[in-house]
N, CA, C and O atoms as a GROMACS GRO file, in nm:
protein
  604
    1MET      N    1  13.496   2.712  11.010
    1MET     CA    2  13.554   2.838  11.052
    1MET      C    3  13.491   2.881  11.184
    1MET      O    4  13.369   2.882  11.198
    2GLU      N    5  13.573   2.916  11.281
    2GLU     CA    6  13.528   2.960  11.413
    2GLU      C    7  13.459   3.094  11.403
    2GLU      O    8  13.503   3.182  11.329
    3ASP      N    9  13.348   3.111  11.480
    3ASP     CA   10  13.287   3.243  11.479
    3ASP      C   11  13.374   3.340  11.560
    3ASP      O   12  13.454   3.299  11.644
    4GLN      N   13  13.356   3.468  11.533
    4GLN     CA   14  13.444   3.570  11.591
    4GLN      C   15  13.437   3.573  11.743
    4GLN      O   16  13.540   3.588  11.809
    5ASP      N   17  13.315   3.560  11.802
    5ASP     CA   18  13.301   3.564  11.948
    5ASP      C   19  13.378   3.450  12.014
    5ASP      O   20  13.447   3.472  12.114
    6THR      N   21  13.368   3.330  11.960
    6THR     CA   22  13.438   3.216  12.018
    6THR      C   23  13.589   3.234  12.004
    6THR      O   24  13.664   3.202  12.097
    7ALA      N   25  13.633   3.285  11.892
    7ALA     CA   26  13.776   3.307  11.870
    7ALA      C   27  13.832   3.408  11.970
    7ALA      O   28  13.947   3.397  12.012
    8MET      N   29  13.752   3.507  12.008
    8MET     CA   30  13.798   3.612  12.099
    8MET      C   31  13.795   3.570  12.246
    8MET      O   32  13.881   3.612  12.323
    9THR      N   33  13.698   3.487  12.284
    9THR     CA   34  13.681   3.455  12.426
    9THR      C   35  13.729   3.316  12.463
    9THR      O   36  13.735   3.284  12.582
   10GLY      N   37  13.763   3.234  12.369
   10GLY     CA   38  13.803   3.097  12.399
   10GLY      C   39  13.694   3.002  12.354
   10GLY      O   40  13.580   3.043  12.330
   11SER      N   41  13.728   2.876  12.342
   11SER     CA   42  13.631   2.780  12.290
   11SER      C   43  13.536   2.733  12.399
   11SER      O   44  13.567   2.734  12.518
   12ILE      N   45  13.420   2.693  12.353
   12ILE     CA   46  13.322   2.632  12.442
   12ILE      C   47  13.339   2.482  12.422
   12ILE      O   48  13.310   2.429  12.314
   13ASP      N   49  13.385   2.412  12.526
   13ASP     CA   50  13.417   2.270  12.515
   13ASP      C   51  13.293   2.182  12.502
   13ASP      O   52  13.289   2.092  12.419
   14ALA      N   53  13.193   2.209  12.583
   14ALA     CA   54  13.070   2.131  12.582
   14ALA      C   55  12.955   2.225  12.610
   14ALA      O   56  12.975   2.334  12.665
   15GLU      N   57  12.836   2.185  12.573
   15GLU     CA   58  12.722   2.269  12.607
   15GLU      C   59  12.713   2.280  12.758
   15GLU      O   60  12.726   2.181  12.831
   16LYS      N   61  12.691   2.401  12.804
   16LYS     CA   62  12.697   2.428  12.947
   16LYS      C   63  12.598   2.538  12.982
   16LYS      O   64  12.577   2.631  12.904
   17ILE      N   65  12.538   2.527  13.100
   17ILE     CA   66  12.450   2.629  13.152
   17ILE      C   67  12.502   2.677  13.287
   17ILE      O   68  12.545   2.596  13.371
   18THR      N   69  12.499   2.806  13.308
   18THR     CA   70  12.539   2.865  13.435
   18THR      C   71  12.426   2.954  13.484
   18THR      O   72  12.380   3.042  13.411
   19LEU      N   73  12.382   2.932  13.607
   19LEU     CA   74  12.274   3.010  13.666
   19LEU      C   75  12.325   3.090  13.784
   19LEU      O   76  12.396   3.036  13.869
   20VAL      N   77  12.290   3.217  13.791
   20VAL     CA   78  12.311   3.295  13.912
   20VAL      C   79  12.181   3.282  13.990
   20VAL      O   80  12.074   3.320  13.941
   21VAL      N   81  12.189   3.230  14.112
   21VAL     CA   82  12.070   3.216  14.197
   21VAL      C   83  12.078   3.326  14.302
   21VAL      O   84  12.142   3.310  14.406
   22HIS      N   85  12.012   3.437  14.272
   22HIS     CA   86  12.013   3.556  14.357
   22HIS      C   87  11.892   3.558  14.450
   22HIS      O   88  11.902   3.602  14.564
   23SER      N   89  11.779   3.511  14.401
   23SER     CA   90  11.656   3.515  14.478
   23SER      C   91  11.647   3.396  14.573
   23SER      O   92  11.692   3.286  14.541
   24GLY      N   93  11.590   3.420  14.688
   24GLY     CA   94  11.565   3.312  14.783
   24GLY      C   95  11.420   3.268  14.784
   24GLY      O   96  11.379   3.188  14.867
   25ASP      N   97  11.340   3.322  14.690
   25ASP     CA   98  11.198   3.285  14.684
   25ASP      C   99  11.183   3.137  14.650
   25ASP      O  100  11.254   3.083  14.566
   26PHE      N  101  11.089   3.073  14.718
   26PHE     CA  102  11.065   2.930  14.703
   26PHE      C  103  11.048   2.889  14.556
   26PHE      O  104  11.113   2.795  14.511
   27ASP      N  105  10.962   2.958  14.484
   27ASP     CA  106  10.934   2.920  14.346
   27ASP      C  107  11.054   2.943  14.254
   27ASP      O  108  11.072   2.871  14.156
   28LYS      N  109  11.135   3.042  14.285
   28LYS     CA  110  11.253   3.069  14.201
   28LYS      C  111  11.364   2.969  14.228
   28LYS      O  112  11.436   2.930  14.135
   29ILE      N  113  11.380   2.927  14.353
   29ILE     CA  114  11.478   2.822  14.384
   29ILE      C  115  11.436   2.692  14.313
   29ILE      O  116  11.519   2.622  14.255
   30TYR      N  117  11.306   2.662  14.320
   30TYR     CA  118  11.253   2.544  14.250
   30TYR      C  119  11.285   2.552  14.102
   30TYR      O  120  11.334   2.455  14.044
   31SER      N  121  11.257   2.666  14.041
   31SER     CA  122  11.282   2.683  13.898
   31SER      C  123  11.430   2.664  13.864
   31SER      O  124  11.463   2.600  13.764
   32ALA      N  125  11.517   2.718  13.946
   32ALA     CA  126  11.661   2.704  13.920
   32ALA      C  127  11.701   2.557  13.918
   32ALA      O  128  11.774   2.513  13.829
   33PHE      N  129  11.654   2.480  14.016
   33PHE     CA  130  11.691   2.338  14.019
   33PHE      C  131  11.622   2.257  13.908
   33PHE      O  132  11.681   2.161  13.858
   34ILE      N  133  11.502   2.294  13.870
   34ILE     CA  134  11.436   2.226  13.758
   34ILE      C  135  11.514   2.250  13.629
   34ILE      O  136  11.540   2.157  13.554
   35ILE      N  137  11.552   2.376  13.604
   35ILE     CA  138  11.630   2.408  13.484
   35ILE      C  139  11.766   2.339  13.488
   35ILE      O  140  11.810   2.282  13.388
   36GLY      N  141  11.833   2.344  13.602
   36GLY     CA  142  11.963   2.280  13.615
   36GLY      C  143  11.957   2.130  13.591
   36GLY      O  144  12.041   2.075  13.520
   37ASN      N  145  11.858   2.065  13.650
   37ASN     CA  146  11.843   1.920  13.629
   37ASN      C  147  11.805   1.888  13.485
   37ASN      O  148  11.850   1.789  13.429
   38GLY      N  149  11.722   1.973  13.426
   38GLY     CA  150  11.685   1.951  13.286
   38GLY      C  151  11.806   1.959  13.195
   38GLY      O  152  11.821   1.877  13.105
   39ALA      N  153  11.892   2.057  13.220
   39ALA     CA  154  12.014   2.070  13.140
   39ALA      C  155  12.105   1.948  13.158
   39ALA      O  156  12.158   1.895  13.060
   40LEU      N  157  12.122   1.904  13.282
   40LEU     CA  158  12.205   1.786  13.308
   40LEU      C  159  12.147   1.663  13.238
   40LEU      O  160  12.222   1.583  13.181
   41ALA      N  161  12.014   1.647  13.243
   41ALA     CA  162  11.949   1.533  13.179
   41ALA      C  163  11.967   1.535  13.027
   41ALA      O  164  11.962   1.431  12.962
   42MET      N  165  11.988   1.655  12.972
   42MET     CA  166  12.008   1.669  12.828
   42MET      C  167  12.156   1.659  12.789
   42MET      O  168  12.192   1.682  12.674
   43GLY      N  169  12.240   1.624  12.887
   43GLY     CA  170  12.382   1.603  12.860
   43GLY      C  171  12.468   1.728  12.871
   43GLY      O  172  12.586   1.725  12.835
   44MET      N  173  12.411   1.837  12.920
   44MET     CA  174  12.489   1.960  12.937
   44MET      C  175  12.560   1.959  13.071
   44MET      O  176  12.522   1.884  13.161
   45GLU      N  177  12.662   2.040  13.085
   45GLU     CA  178  12.720   2.069  13.215
   45GLU      C  179  12.634   2.177  13.278
   45GLU      O  180  12.575   2.258  13.206
   46ALA      N  181  12.626   2.180  13.411
   46ALA     CA  182  12.544   2.281  13.478
   46ALA      C  183  12.610   2.326  13.606
   46ALA      O  184  12.663   2.246  13.683
   47SER      N  185  12.606   2.457  13.629
   47SER     CA  186  12.656   2.512  13.754
   47SER      C  187  12.562   2.622  13.800
   47SER      O  188  12.500   2.692  13.720
   48MET      N  189  12.553   2.636  13.933
   48MET     CA  190  12.473   2.741  13.994
   48MET      C  191  12.562   2.820  14.089
   48MET      O  192  12.636   2.762  14.169
   49TYR      N  193  12.554   2.951  14.079
   49TYR     CA  194  12.629   3.042  14.164
   49TYR      C  195  12.529   3.110  14.257
   49TYR      O  196  12.454   3.197  14.215
   50PHE      N  197  12.528   3.069  14.384
   50PHE     CA  198  12.434   3.120  14.484
   50PHE      C  199  12.490   3.244  14.551
   50PHE      O  200  12.601   3.243  14.604
   51THR      N  201  12.411   3.351  14.549
   51THR     CA  202  12.452   3.477  14.609
   51THR      C  203  12.332   3.544  14.676
   51THR      O  204  12.217   3.513  14.645
   52PHE      N  205  12.357   3.633  14.767
   52PHE     CA  206  12.258   3.708  14.844
   52PHE      C  207  12.146   3.618  14.894
   52PHE      O  208  12.175   3.519  14.961
   53TRP      N  209  12.019   3.647  14.865
   53TRP     CA  210  11.908   3.572  14.927
   53TRP      C  211  11.905   3.427  14.879
   53TRP      O  212  11.856   3.340  14.951
   54GLY      N  213  11.955   3.400  14.761
   54GLY     CA  214  11.966   3.262  14.716
   54GLY      C  215  12.061   3.182  14.803
   54GLY      O  216  12.034   3.066  14.835
   55LEU      N  217  12.172   3.245  14.842
   55LEU     CA  218  12.270   3.179  14.928
   55LEU      C  219  12.207   3.136  15.061
   55LEU      O  220  12.242   3.031  15.116
   56LEU      N  221  12.115   3.216  15.113
   56LEU     CA  222  12.053   3.184  15.241
   56LEU      C  223  11.972   3.054  15.235
   56LEU      O  224  11.950   2.992  15.339
   57ARG      N  225  11.929   3.014  15.117
   57ARG     CA  226  11.857   2.886  15.104
   57ARG      C  227  11.951   2.767  15.116
   57ARG      O  228  11.905   2.654  15.133
   58LEU      N  229  12.082   2.790  15.108
   58LEU     CA  230  12.178   2.682  15.126
   58LEU      C  231  12.215   2.660  15.272
   58LEU      O  232  12.291   2.569  15.305
   59LYS      N  233  12.159   2.743  15.360
   59LYS     CA  234  12.182   2.722  15.503
   59LYS      C  235  12.110   2.593  15.545
   59LYS      O  236  12.008   2.556  15.488
   60LYS      N  237  12.165   2.527  15.644
   60LYS     CA  238  12.106   2.403  15.694
   60LYS      C  239  11.960   2.427  15.733
   60LYS      O  240  11.930   2.520  15.807
   61GLY      N  241  11.870   2.342  15.683
   61GLY     CA  242  11.728   2.349  15.715
   61GLY      C  243  11.652   2.462  15.648
   61GLY      O  244  11.538   2.488  15.684
   62GLN      N  245  11.713   2.529  15.549
   62GLN     CA  246  11.649   2.646  15.488
   62GLN      C  247  11.617   2.631  15.339
   62GLN      O  248  11.567   2.726  15.278
   63LEU      N  249  11.643   2.517  15.279
   63LEU     CA  250  11.630   2.504  15.134
   63LEU      C  251  11.491   2.543  15.085
   63LEU      O  252  11.479   2.619  14.988
   64ASP      N  253  11.386   2.495  15.148
   64ASP     CA  254  11.251   2.527  15.100
   64ASP      C  255  11.177   2.625  15.191
   64ASP      O  256  11.054   2.627  15.192
   65ARG      N  257  11.250   2.705  15.267
   65ARG     CA  258  11.189   2.799  15.361
   65ARG      C  259  11.146   2.931  15.299
   65ARG      O  260  11.068   3.004  15.361
   66GLY      N  261  11.192   2.964  15.181
   66GLY     CA  262  11.159   3.092  15.121
   66GLY      C  263  11.010   3.105  15.093
   66GLY      O  264  10.937   3.006  15.088
   67GLN      N  265  10.966   3.228  15.076
   67GLN     CA  266  10.826   3.250  15.043
   67GLN      C  267  10.808   3.252  14.892
   67GLN      O  268  10.907   3.250  14.818
   68LEU      N  269  10.684   3.256  14.846
   68LEU     CA  270  10.655   3.267  14.704
   68LEU      C  271  10.687   3.409  14.657
   68LEU      O  272  10.674   3.504  14.735
   69SER      N  273  10.728   3.423  14.534
   69SER     CA  274  10.759   3.556  14.481
   69SER      C  275  10.632   3.636  14.455
   69SER      O  276  10.636   3.759  14.457
   70LYS      N  277  10.522   3.570  14.432
   70LYS     CA  278  10.392   3.633  14.410
   70LYS      C  279  10.286   3.557  14.488
   70LYS      O  280  10.298   3.436  14.507
   71MET      N  281  10.184   3.626  14.534
   71MET     CA  282  10.068   3.565  14.600
   71MET      C  283  10.106   3.482  14.722
   71MET      O  284  10.050   3.374  14.742
   72HIS      N  285  10.199   3.530  14.801
   72HIS     CA  286  10.240   3.456  14.920
   72HIS      C  287  10.127   3.448  15.023
   72HIS      O  288  10.107   3.344  15.086
   73MET      N  289  10.055   3.555  15.038
   73MET     CA  290   9.936   3.561  15.126
   73MET      C  291   9.962   3.505  15.266
   73MET      O  292   9.892   3.416  15.312
   74LEU      N  293  10.064   3.559  15.332
   74LEU     CA  294  10.100   3.519  15.468
   74LEU      C  295  10.123   3.369  15.483
   74LEU      O  296  10.095   3.312  15.588
   75GLY      N  297  10.172   3.307  15.378
   75GLY     CA  298  10.203   3.164  15.383
   75GLY      C  299  10.096   3.075  15.322
   75GLY      O  300  10.124   2.959  15.290
   76LEU      N  301   9.975   3.126  15.305
   76LEU     CA  302   9.867   3.046  15.249
   76LEU      C  303   9.895   3.008  15.103
   76LEU      O  304   9.868   2.895  15.062
   77GLY      N  305   9.950   3.102  15.027
   77GLY     CA  306   9.981   3.073  14.887
   77GLY      C  307  10.082   2.961  14.872
   77GLY      O  308  10.066   2.872  14.788
   78LYS      N  309  10.187   2.966  14.953
   78LYS     CA  310  10.289   2.862  14.947
   78LYS      C  311  10.229   2.727  14.988
   78LYS      O  312  10.259   2.624  14.928
   79TRP      N  313  10.147   2.728  15.090
   79TRP     CA  314  10.082   2.605  15.134
   79TRP      C  315   9.998   2.544  15.022
   79TRP      O  316  10.002   2.424  14.999
   80MET      N  317   9.922   2.630  14.952
   80MET     CA  318   9.838   2.582  14.842
   80MET      C  319   9.924   2.528  14.728
   80MET      O  320   9.892   2.423  14.670
   81VAL      N  321  10.031   2.597  14.694
   81VAL     CA  322  10.119   2.552  14.586
   81VAL      C  323  10.182   2.417  14.624
   81VAL      O  324  10.185   2.326  14.542
   82LYS      N  325  10.231   2.405  14.746
   82LYS     CA  326  10.293   2.278  14.788
   82LYS      C  327  10.191   2.164  14.786
   82LYS      O  328  10.224   2.051  14.750
   83LYS      N  329  10.067   2.194  14.825
   83LYS     CA  330   9.961   2.092  14.823
   83LYS      C  331   9.934   2.046  14.680
   83LYS      O  332   9.920   1.927  14.654
   84ARG      N  333   9.926   2.140  14.587
   84ARG     CA  334   9.903   2.105  14.446
   84ARG      C  335  10.022   2.030  14.388
   84ARG      O  336  10.005   1.939  14.307
   85MET      N  337  10.142   2.069  14.429
   85MET     CA  338  10.262   1.999  14.382
   85MET      C  339  10.261   1.854  14.430
   85MET      O  340  10.293   1.762  14.354
   86LYS      N  341  10.224   1.834  14.554
   86LYS     CA  342  10.218   1.699  14.609
   86LYS      C  343  10.114   1.616  14.534
   86LYS      O  344  10.138   1.500  14.501
   87LYS      N  345   9.998   1.676  14.509
   87LYS     CA  346   9.891   1.607  14.436
   87LYS      C  347   9.937   1.568  14.296
   87LYS      O  348   9.902   1.461  14.246
   88SER      N  349  10.014   1.654  14.234
   88SER     CA  350  10.065   1.627  14.099
   88SER      C  351  10.194   1.545  14.100
   88SER      O  352  10.252   1.519  13.995
   89ARG      N  353  10.236   1.505  14.217
   89ARG     CA  354  10.355   1.423  14.238
   89ARG      C  355  10.482   1.490  14.183
   89ARG      O  356  10.567   1.425  14.122
   90VAL      N  357  10.493   1.620  14.208
   90VAL     CA  358  10.614   1.694  14.172
   90VAL      C  359  10.722   1.658  14.274
   90VAL      O  360  10.696   1.653  14.394
   91VAL      N  361  10.840   1.635  14.225
   91VAL     CA  362  10.953   1.599  14.311
   91VAL      C  363  10.982   1.713  14.409
   91VAL      O  364  10.969   1.830  14.374
   92SER      N  365  11.020   1.677  14.530
   92SER     CA  366  11.050   1.778  14.633
   92SER      C  367  11.175   1.858  14.596
   92SER      O  368  11.259   1.813  14.518
   93LEU      N  369  11.184   1.976  14.654
   93LEU     CA  370  11.301   2.060  14.631
   93LEU      C  371  11.428   1.992  14.682
   93LEU      O  372  11.533   2.000  14.619
   94GLU      N  373  11.418   1.926  14.794
   94GLU     CA  374  11.533   1.851  14.848
   94GLU      C  375  11.580   1.746  14.749
   94GLU      O  376  11.700   1.732  14.726
   95ARG      N  377  11.487   1.673  14.690
   95ARG     CA  378  11.523   1.569  14.593
   95ARG      C  379  11.586   1.632  14.468
   95ARG      O  380  11.683   1.579  14.414
   96LEU      N  381  11.530   1.745  14.422
   96LEU     CA  382  11.588   1.813  14.306
   96LEU      C  383  11.733   1.854  14.333
   96LEU      O  384  11.820   1.838  14.247
   97ALA      N  385  11.758   1.907  14.453
   97ALA     CA  386  11.894   1.949  14.488
   97ALA      C  387  11.988   1.829  14.494
   97ALA      O  388  12.100   1.835  14.444
   98GLN      N  389  11.943   1.720  14.555
   98GLN     CA  390  12.026   1.600  14.564
   98GLN      C  391  12.053   1.541  14.425
   98GLN      O  392  12.165   1.499  14.395
   99ASP      N  393  11.950   1.539  14.340
   99ASP     CA  394  11.966   1.488  14.204
   99ASP      C  395  12.064   1.575  14.124
   99ASP      O  396  12.146   1.524  14.048
  100PHE      N  397  12.055   1.707  14.142
  100PHE     CA  398  12.144   1.799  14.072
  100PHE      C  399  12.289   1.764  14.102
  100PHE      O  400  12.372   1.755  14.011
  101LYS      N  401  12.320   1.745  14.229
  101LYS     CA  402  12.457   1.708  14.268
  101LYS      C  403  12.494   1.569  14.215
  101LYS      O  404  12.604   1.550  14.164
  102ALA      N  405  12.403   1.473  14.228
  102ALA     CA  406  12.431   1.336  14.184
  102ALA      C  407  12.457   1.328  14.033
  102ALA      O  408  12.534   1.243  13.987
  103LEU      N  409  12.392   1.416  13.957
  103LEU     CA  410  12.410   1.417  13.812
  103LEU      C  411  12.533   1.497  13.768
  103LEU      O  412  12.560   1.510  13.648
  104GLY      N  413  12.606   1.551  13.864
  104GLY     CA  414  12.731   1.621  13.833
  104GLY      C  415  12.720   1.773  13.830
  104GLY      O  416  12.814   1.841  13.789
  105GLY      N  417  12.606   1.827  13.873
  105GLY     CA  418  12.592   1.972  13.879
  105GLY      C  419  12.682   2.031  13.986
  105GLY      O  420  12.710   1.967  14.088
  106LYS      N  421  12.728   2.154  13.962
  106LYS     CA  422  12.816   2.222  14.057
  106LYS      C  423  12.740   2.337  14.123
  106LYS      O  424  12.671   2.414  14.056
  107ILE      N  425  12.755   2.348  14.254
  107ILE     CA  426  12.694   2.456  14.330
  107ILE      C  427  12.804   2.538  14.395
  107ILE      O  428  12.883   2.487  14.474
  108PHE      N  429  12.808   2.666  14.360
  108PHE     CA  430  12.907   2.758  14.412
  108PHE      C  431  12.841   2.854  14.511
  108PHE      O  432  12.732   2.905  14.484
  109ALA      N  433  12.905   2.878  14.624
  109ALA     CA  434  12.857   2.972  14.725
  109ALA      C  435  12.947   3.095  14.722
  109ALA      O  436  13.069   3.084  14.734
  110CYS      N  437  12.887   3.212  14.705
  110CYS     CA  438  12.962   3.338  14.696
  110CYS      C  439  13.020   3.373  14.834
  110CYS      O  440  12.946   3.398  14.929
  111ASP      N  441  13.152   3.374  14.843
  111ASP     CA  442  13.215   3.402  14.972
  111ASP      C  443  13.200   3.548  15.016
  111ASP      O  444  13.199   3.576  15.136
  112MET      N  445  13.188   3.642  14.921
  112MET     CA  446  13.163   3.781  14.958
  112MET      C  447  13.026   3.794  15.025
  112MET      O  448  13.012   3.863  15.126
  113THR      N  449  12.925   3.728  14.968
  113THR     CA  450  12.792   3.729  15.027
  113THR      C  451  12.793   3.665  15.165
  113THR      O  452  12.724   3.710  15.256
  114MET      N  453  12.872   3.560  15.179
  114MET     CA  454  12.883   3.496  15.310
  114MET      C  455  12.933   3.597  15.413
  114MET      O  456  12.880   3.604  15.524
  115ASP      N  457  13.034   3.674  15.377
  115ASP     CA  458  13.087   3.777  15.467
  115ASP      C  459  12.981   3.883  15.498
  115ASP      O  460  12.961   3.918  15.614
  116ILE      N  461  12.914   3.933  15.396
  116ILE     CA  462  12.813   4.038  15.413
  116ILE      C  463  12.698   3.990  15.502
  116ILE      O  464  12.653   4.063  15.590
  117MET      N  465  12.652   3.867  15.479
  117MET     CA  466  12.536   3.815  15.550
  117MET      C  467  12.572   3.747  15.682
  117MET      O  468  12.484   3.702  15.755
  118GLY      N  469  12.700   3.741  15.713
  118GLY     CA  470  12.742   3.677  15.837
  118GLY      C  471  12.719   3.527  15.840
  118GLY      O  472  12.684   3.470  15.943
  119VAL      N  473  12.739   3.465  15.725
  119VAL     CA  474  12.718   3.321  15.710
  119VAL      C  475  12.854   3.254  15.700
  119VAL      O  476  12.938   3.293  15.619
  120GLY      N  477  12.877   3.153  15.783
  120GLY     CA  478  13.002   3.078  15.778
  120GLY      C  479  12.982   2.943  15.711
  120GLY      O  480  12.869   2.898  15.695
  121PRO      N  481  13.091   2.880  15.671
  121PRO     CA  482  13.080   2.747  15.607
  121PRO      C  483  13.002   2.646  15.691
  121PRO      O  484  12.931   2.562  15.636
  122ASP      N  485  13.015   2.654  15.824
  122ASP     CA  486  12.944   2.559  15.910
  122ASP      C  487  12.794   2.580  15.909
  122ASP      O  488  12.719   2.491  15.950
  123ASP      N  489  12.748   2.697  15.863
  123ASP     CA  490  12.605   2.727  15.854
  123ASP      C  491  12.542   2.665  15.729
  123ASP      O  492  12.420   2.651  15.722
  124LEU      N  493  12.624   2.629  15.632
  124LEU     CA  494  12.574   2.588  15.501
  124LEU      C  495  12.575   2.435  15.483
  124LEU      O  496  12.644   2.363  15.554
  125ARG      N  497  12.495   2.390  15.385
  125ARG     CA  498  12.484   2.248  15.351
  125ARG      C  499  12.608   2.202  15.277
  125ARG      O  500  12.621   2.224  15.157
  126GLN      N  501  12.698   2.137  15.348
  126GLN     CA  502  12.822   2.089  15.287
  126GLN      C  503  12.796   1.983  15.181
  126GLN      O  504  12.875   1.967  15.088
  127ASP      N  505  12.685   1.910  15.194
  127ASP     CA  506  12.653   1.804  15.098
  127ASP      C  507  12.613   1.861  14.961
  127ASP      O  508  12.616   1.788  14.862
  128LEU      N  509  12.577   1.989  14.955
  128LEU     CA  510  12.537   2.048  14.828
  128LEU      C  511  12.645   2.134  14.764
  128LEU      O  512  12.654   2.140  14.641
  129ILE      N  513  12.727   2.198  14.844
  129ILE     CA  514  12.821   2.297  14.792
  129ILE      C  515  12.945   2.231  14.733
  129ILE      O  516  13.009   2.145  14.794
  130THR      N  517  12.978   2.275  14.612
  130THR     CA  518  13.098   2.228  14.542
  130THR      C  519  13.218   2.310  14.586
  130THR      O  520  13.327   2.256  14.608
  131GLU      N  521  13.197   2.444  14.597
  131GLU     CA  522  13.310   2.532  14.625
  131GLU      C  523  13.260   2.667  14.677
  131GLU      O  524  13.153   2.714  14.637
  132TYR      N  525  13.338   2.727  14.766
  132TYR     CA  526  13.318   2.866  14.808
  132TYR      C  527  13.406   2.949  14.718
  132TYR      O  528  13.523   2.916  14.700
  133CYS      N  529  13.352   3.056  14.660
  133CYS     CA  530  13.430   3.127  14.559
  133CYS      C  531  13.385   3.271  14.544
  133CYS      O  532  13.289   3.316  14.605
  134SER      N  533  13.458   3.342  14.460
  134SER     CA  534  13.428   3.482  14.432
  134SER      C  535  13.359   3.492  14.295
  134SER      O  536  13.338   3.393  14.226
  135VAL      N  537  13.326   3.614  14.260
  135VAL     CA  538  13.260   3.639  14.132
  135VAL      C  539  13.345   3.594  14.014
  135VAL      O  540  13.292   3.563  13.908
  136GLY      N  541  13.476   3.591  14.031
  136GLY     CA  542  13.564   3.545  13.923
  136GLY      C  543  13.533   3.403  13.880
  136GLY      O  544  13.541   3.370  13.761
  137THR      N  545  13.497   3.318  13.975
  137THR     CA  546  13.460   3.180  13.941
  137THR      C  547  13.333   3.178  13.858
  137THR      O  548  13.323   3.104  13.760
  138TYR      N  549  13.235   3.261  13.898
  138TYR     CA  550  13.112   3.270  13.818
  138TYR      C  551  13.144   3.317  13.676
  138TYR      O  552  13.096   3.258  13.579
  139ILE      N  553  13.225   3.422  13.664
  139ILE     CA  554  13.259   3.475  13.531
  139ILE      C  555  13.327   3.368  13.446
  139ILE      O  556  13.297   3.355  13.327
  140GLU      N  557  13.417   3.292  13.506
  140GLU     CA  558  13.485   3.186  13.432
  140GLU      C  559  13.386   3.078  13.387
  140GLU      O  560  13.394   3.030  13.274
  141GLU      N  561  13.293   3.042  13.474
  141GLU     CA  562  13.190   2.945  13.436
  141GLU      C  563  13.103   3.001  13.323
  141GLU      O  564  13.078   2.934  13.224
  142ALA      N  565  13.058   3.125  13.340
  142ALA     CA  566  12.966   3.187  13.244
  142ALA      C  567  13.030   3.209  13.107
  142ALA      O  568  12.964   3.193  13.004
  143ARG      N  569  13.157   3.245  13.106
  143ARG     CA  570  13.221   3.276  12.978
  143ARG      C  571  13.234   3.153  12.890
  143ARG      O  572  13.252   3.167  12.768
  144HIS      N  573  13.226   3.035  12.947
  144HIS     CA  574  13.234   2.911  12.869
  144HIS      C  575  13.098   2.842  12.859
  144HIS      O  576  13.090   2.723  12.825
  145SER      N  577  12.992   2.916  12.887
  145SER     CA  578  12.857   2.859  12.884
  145SER      C  579  12.782   2.899  12.758
  145SER      O  580  12.800   3.008  12.704
  146THR      N  581  12.699   2.808  12.711
  146THR     CA  582  12.612   2.839  12.599
  146THR      C  583  12.485   2.909  12.647
  146THR      O  584  12.419   2.978  12.569
  147VAL      N  585  12.450   2.890  12.775
  147VAL     CA  586  12.332   2.952  12.835
  147VAL      C  587  12.370   3.006  12.972
  147VAL      O  588  12.434   2.936  13.051
  148THR      N  589  12.331   3.130  13.001
  148THR     CA  590  12.346   3.186  13.135
  148THR      C  591  12.212   3.247  13.173
  148THR      O  592  12.145   3.310  13.091
  149LEU      N  593  12.174   3.228  13.300
  149LEU     CA  594  12.047   3.280  13.351
  149LEU      C  595  12.069   3.344  13.487
  149LEU      O  596  12.156   3.303  13.563
  150PHE      N  597  11.988   3.446  13.515
  150PHE     CA  598  11.989   3.515  13.644
  150PHE      C  599  11.851   3.494  13.706
  150PHE      O  600  11.750   3.542  13.655
  151ILE      N  601  11.849   3.422  13.818
  151ILE     CA  602  11.721   3.390  13.883
  151ILE      C  603  11.719   3.451  14.021
  151ILE      O  604  11.620   3.437  14.094
   0.00000   0.00000   0.00000
């Protein structure tokens, strides 16, 4: 017997995760791609909806440019974190993003945010973006997801 929520909103075809990537902070972008790749590796579908400061990380040459959300210390904190990550052989943010796409993850760029921030399609990484879209696309993705996160 179908549960009432599924009957009212439509069926969930496969396990799926949808992330809103609002923050442009280095550690939060890293977390979003780690979670997205983890979900894909577990056989789930995964999509990320980049908006506001998160969207700015999709600009060419800007993926890992954000600062740390805590203890940034004029760049020293980020330098220390990156050094420890390298020592621990943590995969680069660029590699995580490429793997996410290669594993079938979808990256959506909010076109309203693009207008507000003065960002055009030519400013963004075409190799990462699946589609330019509105909030309706995010809602459609989220409504069929078993997990949704706001980062």
